[in-house]
N, C-alpha and C positions, 0 to 999 in steps of 0.2 A: 504494500500500500504506500503510495507516494503522496506526499503532501506538497502541493504546489502553492507557492506564495505569490500573491500579486505584487509586482514591484511597486514600491511606494515612491511618490514623487519626492524630489529632494526638498529638504526643509529650508534650503537657502540657495542662492545663486551667486556667482562671482562675476558680476557685470563689470567690475573695475579691472579684471584681469587683462583684457585686451588693450584698453587704453594705457594701462600702467606698463605693460611690456613693450608696447610700441614706443611710448615716451622714453623708456630706458634705452631702447635701440637707437632712437633718434639722438639722444644725448651722447651716447658712445660714438656714434658715427659723426656727430657734430664736432667732436674734438678736432677732427681734421679741417673743419671749416671755420674755426675761430679766427676772426679778423678779416675774413673774406666777404665778398658780396652775397654769397649763398647762405651765410649764417643767419640772415633774416628769416629764412624759411625754418631753420631750426628753432628760432625763438617763437615763431607763430605756433609751430607744432607742439612744442613742449608746454607753452602757456595754455593753449586750448585743451590739451589732454590732461593737464594738471587740474584745470577748472572742471572738466568732466568728472574727474575722480573726486573732486570736492562734492559734487552732487551725489555721487554714489556713496561717499562716506556719510553724508547727511541722511540719505535714505536708509542706511544701515544703522543710523544713530550711533556711529562710532566717531564722535566729534574730535577725539584726540588726534586723528590723522590730519585734521586741518592745520595743526601746528606746523607740519612740514609741507603740506600741499599748497597752502596759500603763499608762503615765501617762495616756493618754486615758481608759481604762477607770476609772482611779482618780479623776481630776478630775471626771468626769461621773457618778460613783457616787452613786445616790440614797439608798442605805442609810446611809452615813456621809458626808454631804455636807461638802465643804470650802468654807469661806467665802472668796470671792474678790471683790475689787472689781469692779463692773460693767464699768468701762473695760478692765481687764485681761482679764476674762472674754470680752468681745467680741473682743479681739485673739486670745485663745486659740481661740475658735470658728473664726476664719478660718484660723489656722495649722493647727489640727487638721483642718479640711476639706481643705486642700491636702495635708497629709500622708496622709490617708486615701485620697485620689484617687491619689496616687503609689503608695502601698502596694497599692491594689486593682489597678492596672494592671501592677505589676511582680512581684507574687507569682504564681509559676507552679508548680503542683503537678504532678509527673510523672504521666502517665496510667498507669492500670493496664493493663499489657500481657498480663495473664493471661486476659483474656476470650476 
């Protein structure tokens, strides 16, 4: 006699995983573009993806992630750029990439059970 179990829907989803990983990849690839004309695209991508992750952190009610996500969105903001030394900026790229990967894997949004 076999007892088959109906698979249960997940209790949460990781909506922040894709934007976090993409932002980390853009940051690491953007190390080669610092100081060039194409760096503007890195700034736009990182700032927008960090803001998207802020929304997901809010939906998950994990507000502590905003402590790192908001400064990332501000530092890489292309509209009002902040002048930072290239050496410091390279270090910030690596630190922000690590932070974004951690946030992307740990932000869990409760699944909508009303479906």
